[in-house]
N, C-alpha and C positions, 0 to 999 in steps of 0.2 A: 540584753533584754534591751527595749525599745522603752523610754522613759514614759509616763502618762500624759496623754496630751501632746505625742513626739507625733514624727509622721514615718512612714514606711511609703516608698514608691518603689516600682522595678520595672528592668527593660526586659523583653522576654523577646527576642530573635529566633527566628528558627533556622537552623544549620541546614539550609538547602541551598544556597549560593550566598555571592558575595555581597556584602554590608554596602551602602551606597549614602550620597549626602543625606538622604531623608531619615535612615536610620541614624545617622550621626547627630542630626538635630533633635531628633526622639530622646536620644540615649541621655544629650547633653540637657534637656528640657526634665527629664524624670531626673536626673542626677542632683539639678540645680536647685527642682524644688524639694528634695530630702537636704540636700546641704546647707539652706538656708535656716532652716527650723535646728534649734538645739538639740540633740542627738537623734536625728532626723537618720535615717537607714535605707540603703540604696543595694535592693537586689539586684543580681543576676537569674535571669533564669533561662536557661537553654528547653524552647519547645521541640523536641524533637521525637516526639511519638509519629512519625509520619515516615516507615522504616523505605518509601520508595525513593524519598526526598533528601532524608538526612544524611550529612557525610562528617566523620569526623572530623577530615580536612577543615571543615566551613569552621567548626568548634573552635579550632586552632586559629584559625583565621579572624574570628571573634575577639576573642579575648587579644589579640594582637593588635585590633584596629582599635578598641578601647581604651586598652594600655598609652597607644599611639598619640591617640585625643587626649590622654592626662586626664581618664575618668577611674575611680578605682569604686568597686563596688566592695560591698558589709559581707565577710564571712565567705563561703565556698561557692562557685556557680550551683542553683539547684538544675538539674536533668530531669525531664518530666517522666523521661525513660525508665527512673528510677521508681515514681511514686505511680504506676499502673496497677496496685493495691488501692489505694485511695479510690481513682476512678469508678475501681471495678464495685468497690462497696456503695459509693454517690449511686452509679448507675442501680445496684439493686434497691438502695431504697427508693427510687422514681419507679422503677417496676412493680415493689410489693404495695406503692401506694395508688397503684393503676394509675400513673401518668405516662406512662413509657409503652410503647407495644411495637413487632416485629414487623418492617418491611420489606418488603421483596422485590419490590419495584426498581428496574433497572433505569440506567437514565435515560435512555431510549422510551422506554415507557412513559417514561413521567412528562417528557417532551410531544409525545404522540397523545395523552390524554389534556395538555395544558392546549395544544395547539385543536383540538377537536372539541375544547369548549369555547367559551364566550368570553375570554378572558383580554382586556387588550395587550396586544403584544408588546407594547412596553411599558404599560405601567409598572407598581409595585408587586403585583401578583403575577408576573408574567413567568418568574421565577420563581412561584412558591408550589411547595407540595399539595397537590389535592386531595391528599388525604383518603387515598387510593385503600389500602390496607387497615387503616383505622377500623371498619367494619366488620373482618376479620373476626369471627367466633375465637374465644381466647384457645378453646382445644384444639381447634384446627391448625390456630398459629402456631402452637407450641409443638405440633406432629411436625408442620411444615421447616419449624426451625430447625430439625434435626437431621434434612436434607437438603434444604434448599439455600445457599447465599441470602444474607440479609442482615440489615441494619437496626439499631433500634432508634426510634421517631418520640420526641416528645406531643403526646396529647395537648395541646399548646392552649384549647380551648378548657376542657377541663381542669387542666391546672389553674389556669386564671380564674377560673370560677370559686375553684377553690379555697383561693389566699387572700380576692378581693381587689379593690387599688392598689397602686403599687406607685412609689417613687423614689429620686434618687438625686442629692445636690450636686451640680454641675457648678466647678467654681468659676463665677465671674459673671456667671449665669444664675445660679438659683434655685428653687426646686421644681423638678420636670418630671412629668406625668408619665410611668410609664406605658408603652401599647406593646404588650408582647403578641398580641394576635395580628400583629403586621406581617412579624417572620414567618406564621405559619407552622408548621410540626417538624420543628428542625430535627437534625440527624444529630442524637446523641452520640453514638458509638457506631464502628464499624467494624468487618471482621481485621482488616488491614490496619484497622488505626484504632485502638479500645475506648478512645475518648474525643470528643470533639471539640472544637477550639471554643466551644461556649462554655460545656461541659467541664473541661479540664480548668478554665482562667477561673470560672467561681470559686473551684476544690482548691485550686493551687494559693489565689489571692487570699482565700481566708487562712488557710494552714501556714504561710507565710507571714500573716498579720500584717498585710498591704494596706494602708489608710485611703492612701490615695491612690487612683489608677490614673497614670500620663499614657495617653498615646495617642496618635493621629485621629485626626476628624475621619477620617476614611470609618472608623471602629466605632464611630458615636450610635450609630444603630445599630448596634450588638447587643448595647447597654439593655435597653430594653427587654430581652428575652433573658438576658444574664440576671437581670433584676429578680425574674420570676424563677431562675434557677434557686435564686439564691435565699430565697421566701419556700421554696418546697425542701431544700436542706437543710433551712436553719441558719444560715449561716448571714455572718453579719453583712451589712451594705458598707464600702468602703467608698470617700467622693470620687469624684471624676473629675478630669480633667482634658479634654479633647483640642489639641493644638492644630494650629494650622499646618499642613503638609508641603514639602517642598516639592517643587516642579520643574520642570523643563522650560526651554523656549515654547514651545508649543500647548504651554498650559498642563500638560497632561503630569500626575502623580510620577514618582518614578519606579522604576521595577528593579528586581535583581538583574534582568539582561543588559540593561542602562550601563555598560563598562566604563565609558565617561565617568560617568560620575562614584567609583567604585571606590571602596575607601582603600584596599589592597592597593587599585593601582594608583592610586593619588601618594600613598606612601610609600611607593616602591619606584616613585618618580623624584621622591626627592622633597613633596613636599611639607613642611613644618605639621605637625598634628596638633601639638598647643596653638600655635598661631591658628589654624584652620577654627580650632572650637572657640577659641574670641572671637573669630569672624562670625560664625555662625550664630553664637549667643547675641551678638550687634547685627544679625539680619546682613553680616554682608557677604553675599553669595559667590561663586566664582562666575566666571560669565557665561552664559545661558542660562544661569538658575536662580530662581527664586521663590517666597514662600507666597502659597494661593491668596489670593485676594488682597496682598500687601502693598 
């Protein structure tokens, strides 16, 4: 049990490839945030609900990389693939409340509709789902669900209207007003992935008692719609801390295809993991890497 007033953080990698320096920095920040408080807990969650990309060997590599860095998590790792019933129950709650609808559009359909609209090609709305299936009558939609591939989307405007203004606390910044409408009608679940990133995260963070979500600044925008999902599902809202990203010499954030920054590559090359972790804490990065805007 976590003592009242203490802190619980998590690191939640996807086992779809090799961890890199950016993952190492994120794990260290989340780990150290928890360890800085008496009774703080650091949870390792494996986000493995994408069957097309998740691999058991990558799970083994994640565990080896974190141990090599000298990071220890509390309890056994939590696997999202073991929590599918929880996601299904959350989706049922949203559907029964009238906040979710089936969408039959393919990516090509969506791209064509956006291209035919007046949306600026590079603005925030350029990749936002245009709501094509939102107006399909419920009876027709249910009949089509039995015969057609589909995903489930959040009726974001209706959901936002039902809960009113929302906000969250960002460490080092203060209160931030949520703007879930900016994300549009996000995907909640697909046939090949029973819960989206957004839905699985809010359900898991609540179930695991996470009190501070520590993650990269590239995920800050996700907080707006996740705050809405928390309100709809009656889940607590943790604090958030979005840290700077590790970037390469080109200024771009790292990706799993960046093998030069891969932890397994560094580990197998004889680099001392504990020393690397100490350097990352001090913002001393290997040549060619740095923190964005640092």
